[in-house]
Biopython code that builds the backbone (N, CA, C, O; Angstrom):
import numpy as np
from Bio.PDB.StructureBuilder import StructureBuilder

atoms = [
    (1, "MET", "N", (94.246, 44.998, 48.491)),
    (1, "MET", "CA", (93.561, 45.473, 49.624)),
    (1, "MET", "C", (92.441, 44.412, 50.097)),
    (1, "MET", "O", (91.474, 44.158, 49.378)),
    (2, "HIS", "N", (92.630, 43.841, 51.293)),
    (2, "HIS", "CA", (91.234, 42.951, 51.673)),
    (2, "HIS", "C", (90.441, 43.562, 52.542)),
    (2, "HIS", "O", (90.779, 44.258, 53.499)),
    (3, "TYR", "N", (89.201, 43.236, 52.121)),
    (3, "TYR", "CA", (88.060, 43.965, 52.886)),
    (3, "TYR", "C", (87.091, 42.734, 53.389)),
    (3, "TYR", "O", (86.763, 41.796, 52.662)),
    (4, "THR", "N", (86.722, 42.890, 54.656)),
    (4, "THR", "CA", (85.980, 41.697, 55.297)),
    (4, "THR", "C", (84.543, 42.333, 55.514)),
    (4, "THR", "O", (84.483, 43.469, 55.984)),
    (5, "THR", "N", (83.414, 41.664, 55.200)),
    (5, "THR", "CA", (82.086, 42.110, 55.485)),
    (5, "THR", "C", (81.121, 40.862, 55.589)),
    (5, "THR", "O", (81.516, 39.714, 55.386)),
    (6, "SER", "N", (79.986, 41.145, 55.881)),
    (6, "SER", "CA", (78.999, 40.073, 56.004)),
    (6, "SER", "C", (77.794, 40.741, 55.461)),
    (6, "SER", "O", (76.908, 40.917, 56.298)),
    (7, "GLU", "N", (77.544, 41.167, 54.223)),
    (7, "GLU", "CA", (76.495, 41.827, 53.506)),
    (7, "GLU", "C", (75.783, 40.876, 52.721)),
    (7, "GLU", "O", (76.330, 40.091, 51.946)),
    (8, "ARG", "N", (74.299, 40.969, 52.971)),
    (8, "ARG", "CA", (73.476, 40.168, 52.114)),
    (8, "ARG", "C", (73.642, 40.516, 50.688)),
    (8, "ARG", "O", (73.735, 41.710, 50.403)),
    (9, "ILE", "N", (73.691, 39.621, 49.753)),
    (9, "ILE", "CA", (73.821, 39.978, 48.358)),
    (9, "ILE", "C", (72.597, 38.990, 47.494)),
    (9, "ILE", "O", (72.023, 38.015, 47.977)),
    (10, "THR", "N", (72.427, 39.472, 46.303)),
    (10, "THR", "CA", (71.625, 38.513, 45.339)),
    (10, "THR", "C", (72.621, 37.913, 44.361)),
    (10, "THR", "O", (73.526, 38.464, 43.734)),
    (11, "VAL", "N", (72.251, 36.718, 44.385)),
    (11, "VAL", "CA", (73.326, 35.877, 43.389)),
    (11, "VAL", "C", (72.420, 35.088, 42.375)),
    (11, "VAL", "O", (71.387, 34.505, 42.702)),
    (12, "GLY", "N", (72.959, 35.145, 41.048)),
    (12, "GLY", "CA", (72.351, 34.170, 40.138)),
    (12, "GLY", "C", (73.186, 32.919, 40.034)),
    (12, "GLY", "O", (74.408, 32.856, 39.907)),
    (13, "VAL", "N", (72.362, 31.991, 40.105)),
    (13, "VAL", "CA", (72.979, 30.472, 40.251)),
    (13, "VAL", "C", (72.492, 29.601, 39.059)),
    (13, "VAL", "O", (71.333, 29.637, 38.646)),
    (14, "VAL", "N", (73.463, 28.822, 38.545)),
    (14, "VAL", "CA", (73.065, 27.866, 37.652)),
    (14, "VAL", "C", (73.218, 26.287, 38.290)),
    (14, "VAL", "O", (74.301, 25.900, 38.729)),
    (15, "TYR", "N", (72.357, 25.676, 38.289)),
    (15, "TYR", "CA", (72.494, 24.297, 38.890)),
    (15, "TYR", "C", (72.832, 23.288, 37.764)),
    (15, "TYR", "O", (72.253, 23.248, 36.678)),
    (16, "GLY", "N", (73.877, 22.448, 38.172)),
    (16, "GLY", "CA", (74.431, 21.458, 37.246)),
    (16, "GLY", "C", (74.085, 20.114, 37.649)),
    (16, "GLY", "O", (73.122, 19.883, 38.380)),
    (17, "ASP", "N", (74.922, 19.142, 37.145)),
    (17, "ASP", "CA", (74.913, 17.694, 37.666)),
    (17, "ASP", "C", (74.759, 17.573, 39.122)),
    (17, "ASP", "O", (75.411, 18.344, 39.827)),
    (18, "GLN", "N", (74.044, 16.774, 39.621)),
    (18, "GLN", "CA", (73.746, 16.282, 41.018)),
    (18, "GLN", "C", (73.291, 17.549, 41.873)),
    (18, "GLN", "O", (73.622, 17.686, 43.051)),
    (19, "GLY", "N", (72.619, 18.330, 41.278)),
    (19, "GLY", "CA", (72.325, 19.710, 41.973)),
    (19, "GLY", "C", (73.214, 20.551, 42.578)),
    (19, "GLY", "O", (72.958, 21.258, 43.553)),
    (20, "ARG", "N", (74.568, 20.454, 41.833)),
    (20, "ARG", "CA", (75.767, 21.443, 42.183)),
    (20, "ARG", "C", (75.329, 22.881, 41.872)),
    (20, "ARG", "O", (74.700, 23.075, 40.832)),
    (21, "MET", "N", (75.571, 23.753, 42.573)),
    (21, "MET", "CA", (75.336, 25.115, 42.119)),
    (21, "MET", "C", (76.639, 25.880, 41.780)),
    (21, "MET", "O", (77.759, 25.709, 42.262)),
    (22, "ARG", "N", (76.249, 26.733, 40.871)),
    (22, "ARG", "CA", (77.491, 27.599, 40.356)),
    (22, "ARG", "C", (77.038, 28.961, 40.192)),
    (22, "ARG", "O", (76.293, 29.320, 39.281)),
    (23, "PRO", "N", (77.514, 29.723, 41.110)),
    (23, "PRO", "CA", (77.337, 31.232, 40.921)),
    (23, "PRO", "C", (77.728, 31.822, 39.632)),
    (23, "PRO", "O", (78.877, 31.643, 39.229)),
    (24, "GLU", "N", (76.900, 32.495, 38.959)),
    (24, "GLU", "CA", (77.268, 33.062, 37.744)),
    (24, "GLU", "C", (77.491, 34.681, 37.764)),
    (24, "GLU", "O", (78.227, 35.300, 36.996)),
    (25, "TRP", "N", (76.777, 35.168, 38.700)),
    (25, "TRP", "CA", (76.849, 36.787, 38.804)),
    (25, "TRP", "C", (76.197, 37.261, 40.126)),
    (25, "TRP", "O", (75.289, 36.593, 40.619)),
    (26, "PHE", "N", (76.569, 38.221, 40.618)),
    (26, "PHE", "CA", (76.159, 38.693, 42.052)),
    (26, "PHE", "C", (76.089, 40.166, 42.042)),
    (26, "PHE", "O", (76.853, 40.858, 41.369)),
    (27, "VAL", "N", (75.046, 40.688, 42.894)),
    (27, "VAL", "CA", (74.759, 42.129, 42.990)),
    (27, "VAL", "C", (75.324, 42.623, 44.276)),
    (27, "VAL", "O", (74.851, 42.191, 45.327)),
    (28, "TRP", "N", (76.290, 43.486, 44.285)),
    (28, "TRP", "CA", (76.784, 44.007, 45.694)),
    (28, "TRP", "C", (76.513, 45.608, 45.517)),
    (28, "TRP", "O", (76.750, 46.161, 44.443)),
    (29, "GLU", "N", (76.090, 46.190, 46.449)),
    (29, "GLU", "CA", (75.942, 47.685, 46.415)),
    (29, "GLU", "C", (75.544, 48.148, 45.099)),
    (29, "GLU", "O", (76.155, 49.042, 44.513)),
    (30, "GLY", "N", (74.410, 47.486, 44.572)),
    (30, "GLY", "CA", (73.795, 48.114, 43.279)),
    (30, "GLY", "C", (74.593, 47.893, 41.937)),
    (30, "GLY", "O", (74.283, 48.383, 40.851)),
    (31, "ARG", "N", (75.794, 46.983, 42.221)),
    (31, "ARG", "CA", (76.519, 46.787, 40.875)),
    (31, "ARG", "C", (76.536, 45.307, 40.840)),
    (31, "ARG", "O", (76.657, 44.524, 41.782)),
    (32, "GLU", "N", (76.387, 45.064, 39.530)),
    (32, "GLU", "CA", (76.321, 43.576, 39.120)),
    (32, "GLU", "C", (77.781, 43.316, 38.769)),
    (32, "GLU", "O", (78.444, 44.060, 38.046)),
    (33, "TYR", "N", (78.296, 42.025, 39.432)),
    (33, "TYR", "CA", (79.585, 41.446, 39.076)),
    (33, "TYR", "C", (79.507, 39.997, 38.246)),
    (33, "TYR", "O", (78.709, 39.109, 38.546)),
    (34, "ARG", "N", (80.305, 39.924, 37.341)),
    (34, "ARG", "CA", (80.052, 38.558, 36.554)),
    (34, "ARG", "C", (81.296, 37.755, 37.048)),
    (34, "ARG", "O", (82.450, 38.174, 37.130)),
    (35, "VAL", "N", (80.805, 36.474, 37.369)),
    (35, "VAL", "CA", (81.930, 35.473, 38.016)),
    (35, "VAL", "C", (82.535, 35.140, 36.610)),
    (35, "VAL", "O", (81.872, 34.894, 35.603)),
    (36, "ALA", "N", (83.743, 35.169, 36.692)),
    (36, "ALA", "CA", (84.852, 34.826, 35.478)),
    (36, "ALA", "C", (85.125, 33.373, 35.665)),
    (36, "ALA", "O", (84.983, 32.547, 34.763)),
    (37, "SER", "N", (85.621, 33.026, 37.169)),
    (37, "SER", "CA", (86.093, 31.780, 37.588)),
    (37, "SER", "C", (85.853, 31.473, 38.968)),
    (37, "SER", "O", (85.893, 32.386, 39.793)),
    (38, "ILE", "N", (85.613, 30.322, 39.307)),
    (38, "ILE", "CA", (85.359, 29.714, 40.696)),
    (38, "ILE", "C", (86.871, 29.141, 41.018)),
    (38, "ILE", "O", (87.406, 28.281, 40.318)),
    (39, "ASN", "N", (87.447, 29.706, 42.108)),
    (39, "ASN", "CA", (88.557, 29.258, 42.463)),
    (39, "ASN", "C", (88.710, 28.283, 43.393)),
    (39, "ASN", "O", (89.761, 27.652, 43.494)),
    (40, "HIS", "N", (87.558, 28.059, 44.233)),
    (40, "HIS", "CA", (87.651, 27.032, 45.349)),
    (40, "HIS", "C", (86.171, 27.119, 45.964)),
    (40, "HIS", "O", (85.432, 28.095, 46.100)),
    (41, "ILE", "N", (85.999, 25.835, 46.272)),
    (41, "ILE", "CA", (84.451, 25.698, 47.024)),
    (41, "ILE", "C", (84.687, 24.779, 48.385)),
    (41, "ILE", "O", (85.394, 23.771, 48.406)),
    (42, "TRP", "N", (84.030, 25.269, 49.408)),
    (42, "TRP", "CA", (84.202, 24.462, 50.704)),
    (42, "TRP", "C", (83.021, 24.628, 51.453)),
    (42, "TRP", "O", (82.267, 25.563, 51.181)),
    (43, "HIS", "N", (82.751, 23.791, 52.414)),
    (43, "HIS", "CA", (81.585, 23.669, 53.460)),
    (43, "HIS", "C", (81.988, 23.870, 54.814)),
    (43, "HIS", "O", (83.081, 23.445, 55.189)),
    (44, "ASP", "N", (81.264, 24.437, 55.540)),
    (44, "ASP", "CA", (81.456, 24.539, 56.977)),
    (44, "ASP", "C", (80.163, 24.466, 57.601)),
    (44, "ASP", "O", (79.128, 24.452, 56.936)),
    (45, "THR", "N", (80.190, 24.412, 59.042)),
    (45, "THR", "CA", (78.861, 24.597, 59.805)),
    (45, "THR", "C", (78.694, 25.873, 60.691)),
    (45, "THR", "O", (79.653, 26.573, 61.016)),
    (46, "ALA", "N", (77.706, 26.063, 60.970)),
    (46, "ALA", "CA", (77.407, 27.219, 62.098)),
    (46, "ALA", "C", (76.115, 26.544, 62.564)),
    (46, "ALA", "O", (75.064, 26.569, 61.923)),
    (47, "GLY", "N", (76.305, 25.901, 63.815)),
    (47, "GLY", "CA", (75.250, 25.222, 64.578)),
    (47, "GLY", "C", (74.672, 24.311, 63.615)),
    (47, "GLY", "O", (75.424, 23.608, 62.941)),
    (48, "ARG", "N", (73.300, 24.242, 63.466)),
    (48, "ARG", "CA", (72.677, 23.221, 62.368)),
    (48, "ARG", "C", (72.734, 23.517, 61.012)),
    (48, "ARG", "O", (72.355, 22.700, 60.173)),
    (49, "GLU", "N", (73.266, 24.840, 60.657)),
    (49, "GLU", "CA", (73.502, 25.227, 59.285)),
    (49, "GLU", "C", (74.643, 24.902, 58.531)),
    (49, "GLU", "O", (75.746, 25.222, 58.972)),
    (50, "THR", "N", (74.535, 24.295, 57.426)),
    (50, "THR", "CA", (75.587, 24.144, 56.506)),
    (50, "THR", "C", (75.976, 25.343, 55.586)),
    (50, "THR", "O", (75.120, 25.725, 54.787)),
    (51, "LEU", "N", (77.102, 25.930, 55.619)),
    (51, "LEU", "CA", (77.549, 27.259, 54.929)),
    (51, "LEU", "C", (78.240, 26.691, 53.757)),
    (51, "LEU", "O", (79.178, 25.927, 53.984)),
    (52, "ILE", "N", (77.903, 26.960, 52.494)),
    (52, "ILE", "CA", (78.782, 26.721, 51.241)),
    (52, "ILE", "C", (79.513, 27.937, 50.788)),
    (52, "ILE", "O", (78.918, 28.912, 50.327)),
    (53, "PHE", "N", (80.761, 27.878, 50.918)),
    (53, "PHE", "CA", (81.639, 29.030, 50.606)),
    (53, "PHE", "C", (82.151, 28.860, 48.890)),
    (53, "PHE", "O", (82.501, 27.823, 48.326)),
    (54, "PHE", "N", (82.076, 29.905, 48.463)),
    (54, "PHE", "CA", (82.715, 30.064, 47.020)),
    (54, "PHE", "C", (83.703, 31.169, 47.072)),
    (54, "PHE", "O", (83.414, 32.262, 47.558)),
    (55, "SER", "N", (84.916, 30.879, 46.553)),
    (55, "SER", "CA", (85.939, 31.876, 46.313)),
    (55, "SER", "C", (85.856, 31.966, 44.922)),
    (55, "SER", "O", (86.134, 30.965, 44.262)),
    (56, "VAL", "N", (85.433, 33.265, 44.226)),
    (56, "VAL", "CA", (85.262, 33.559, 42.900)),
    (56, "VAL", "C", (86.013, 34.954, 42.352)),
    (56, "VAL", "O", (86.298, 35.881, 43.110)),
    (57, "SER", "N", (86.230, 34.953, 41.211)),
    (57, "SER", "CA", (86.956, 36.064, 40.695)),
    (57, "SER", "C", (86.124, 36.640, 39.254)),
    (57, "SER", "O", (85.495, 35.958, 38.445)),
    (58, "ASP", "N", (86.340, 37.992, 39.249)),
    (58, "ASP", "CA", (85.840, 38.581, 38.060)),
    (58, "ASP", "C", (86.702, 39.022, 36.957)),
    (58, "ASP", "O", (86.365, 39.758, 36.030)),
    (59, "LYS", "N", (87.907, 38.467, 37.169)),
    (59, "LYS", "CA", (89.122, 38.706, 36.358)),
    (59, "LYS", "C", (89.934, 39.765, 36.977)),
    (59, "LYS", "O", (91.086, 39.919, 36.570)),
    (60, "ILE", "N", (89.535, 40.402, 37.778)),
    (60, "ILE", "CA", (90.577, 41.431, 38.569)),
    (60, "ILE", "C", (90.575, 41.045, 39.993)),
    (60, "ILE", "O", (91.604, 40.664, 40.552)),
    (61, "ASP", "N", (89.244, 41.152, 40.686)),
    (61, "ASP", "CA", (89.389, 41.088, 42.028)),
    (61, "ASP", "C", (88.761, 39.437, 42.463)),
    (61, "ASP", "O", (88.220, 38.659, 41.676)),
    (62, "THR", "N", (88.984, 39.237, 43.727)),
    (62, "THR", "CA", (88.457, 37.910, 44.132)),
    (62, "THR", "C", (87.429, 38.211, 45.244)),
    (62, "THR", "O", (87.587, 39.157, 46.016)),
    (63, "TYR", "N", (86.297, 37.317, 45.306)),
    (63, "TYR", "CA", (85.309, 37.539, 46.252)),
    (63, "TYR", "C", (84.954, 36.207, 46.979)),
    (63, "TYR", "O", (85.000, 35.123, 46.398)),
    (64, "LEU", "N", (84.636, 36.337, 48.141)),
    (64, "LEU", "CA", (84.255, 35.140, 48.963)),
    (64, "LEU", "C", (82.839, 35.298, 49.261)),
    (64, "LEU", "O", (82.460, 36.216, 49.988)),
    (65, "LEU", "N", (81.932, 34.351, 48.678)),
    (65, "LEU", "CA", (80.409, 34.294, 48.583)),
    (65, "LEU", "C", (80.221, 33.108, 49.525)),
    (65, "LEU", "O", (80.938, 32.108, 49.573)),
    (66, "CYS", "N", (78.982, 33.415, 50.379)),
    (66, "CYS", "CA", (78.464, 32.308, 51.191)),
    (66, "CYS", "C", (77.036, 31.916, 51.106)),
    (66, "CYS", "O", (76.233, 32.846, 51.027)),
    (67, "TYR", "N", (76.637, 30.863, 51.109)),
    (67, "TYR", "CA", (75.299, 30.348, 50.863)),
    (67, "TYR", "C", (74.920, 29.703, 52.128)),
    (67, "TYR", "O", (75.570, 28.736, 52.525)),
    (68, "HIS", "N", (73.835, 30.198, 52.850)),
    (68, "HIS", "CA", (73.340, 29.718, 54.059)),
    (68, "HIS", "C", (72.238, 28.708, 53.682)),
    (68, "HIS", "O", (71.262, 29.095, 53.040)),
    (69, "THR", "N", (72.366, 27.460, 54.053)),
    (69, "THR", "CA", (71.603, 26.398, 53.384)),
    (69, "THR", "C", (70.148, 26.420, 54.201)),
    (69, "THR", "O", (69.148, 26.081, 53.569)),
    (70, "ILE", "N", (70.028, 26.780, 55.474)),
    (70, "ILE", "CA", (68.766, 26.952, 56.076)),
    (70, "ILE", "C", (67.965, 28.236, 55.928)),
    (70, "ILE", "O", (66.744, 28.232, 55.776)),
    (71, "GLN", "N", (68.741, 29.378, 55.981)),
    (71, "GLN", "CA", (68.297, 30.711, 55.729)),
    (71, "GLN", "C", (67.946, 30.924, 54.311)),
    (71, "GLN", "O", (67.153, 31.810, 53.996)),
    (72, "LEU", "N", (68.526, 30.116, 53.404)),
    (72, "LEU", "CA", (68.591, 30.205, 51.877)),
    (72, "LEU", "C", (68.802, 31.678, 51.575)),
    (72, "LEU", "O", (67.987, 32.335, 50.927)),
    (73, "GLN", "N", (69.981, 32.192, 52.094)),
    (73, "GLN", "CA", (70.413, 33.521, 51.864)),
    (73, "GLN", "C", (71.838, 33.330, 51.516)),
    (73, "GLN", "O", (72.537, 32.376, 51.859)),
    (74, "TRP", "N", (72.215, 34.416, 50.745)),
    (74, "TRP", "CA", (73.694, 34.587, 50.326)),
    (74, "TRP", "C", (74.302, 35.893, 50.963)),
    (74, "TRP", "O", (73.684, 36.942, 51.148)),
    (75, "THR", "N", (75.634, 35.645, 51.268)),
    (75, "THR", "CA", (76.435, 36.862, 51.904)),
    (75, "THR", "C", (77.646, 36.945, 51.135)),
    (75, "THR", "O", (78.108, 36.003, 50.490)),
    (76, "LEU", "N", (78.174, 38.145, 51.222)),
    (76, "LEU", "CA", (79.533, 38.475, 50.765)),
    (76, "LEU", "C", (80.244, 38.502, 51.968)),
    (76, "LEU", "O", (79.892, 39.348, 52.790)),
    (77, "CYS", "N", (81.218, 37.715, 52.259)),
    (77, "CYS", "CA", (82.057, 37.682, 53.239)),
    (77, "CYS", "C", (83.407, 38.309, 53.256)),
    (77, "CYS", "O", (84.061, 38.582, 54.263)),
    (78, "GLY", "N", (83.767, 38.518, 51.918)),
    (78, "GLY", "CA", (85.154, 39.107, 51.864)),
    (78, "GLY", "C", (85.549, 39.548, 50.399)),
    (78, "GLY", "O", (84.985, 39.078, 49.411)),
    (79, "VAL", "N", (86.604, 40.527, 50.329)),
    (79, "VAL", "CA", (86.894, 40.994, 48.935)),
    (79, "VAL", "C", (88.404, 41.103, 48.906)),
    (79, "VAL", "O", (88.966, 41.712, 49.816)),
    (80, "ASP", "N", (89.034, 40.605, 48.011)),
    (80, "ASP", "CA", (90.549, 40.882, 47.853)),
    (80, "ASP", "C", (90.711, 41.688, 46.664)),
    (80, "ASP", "O", (90.581, 41.191, 45.545)),
    (81, "MET", "N", (90.998, 42.954, 46.854)),
    (81, "MET", "CA", (90.923, 43.932, 45.548)),
    (81, "MET", "C", (92.376, 44.101, 45.089)),
    (81, "MET", "O", (93.263, 44.308, 45.917)),
    (82, "GLU", "N", (92.600, 44.024, 43.920)),
    (82, "GLU", "CA", (93.985, 44.375, 43.299)),
    (82, "GLU", "C", (94.083, 45.867, 43.180)),
    (82, "GLU", "O", (93.143, 46.600, 42.873)),
    (83, "GLY", "N", (95.362, 46.265, 43.462)),
    (83, "GLY", "CA", (95.859, 47.764, 43.378)),
    (83, "GLY", "C", (95.645, 48.263, 44.701)),
    (83, "GLY", "O", (95.936, 49.427, 44.976)),
]
sb = StructureBuilder()
sb.init_structure("model")
sb.init_model(0)
sb.init_chain("A")
sb.init_seg("    ")
for serial, (resi, resn, name, xyz) in enumerate(atoms, 1):
    if name == "N":
        sb.init_residue(resn, " ", resi, " ")
    sb.init_atom(name, np.array(xyz, "f"), 0.0, 1.0, " ", f" {name:<3s}", serial, name[0])
structure = sb.get_structure()
């Protein structure tokens, strides 16, 4: 089942080489999800703002996280749930 949303979330991030960010966990609707893998990363723009998208998995489902570089906020844009 695919679920589309635009909900603000809290994300735990580790910064690596050259300032690259890697989401490690996020909280959605009061529940913490651990990121098991990052499937894909891409950038897009919305006006002056750069959006960084992360397709991540928790070993079961896939989530689309978005970082807003001007607002300095994270949103959950979509979920692909198994079953």
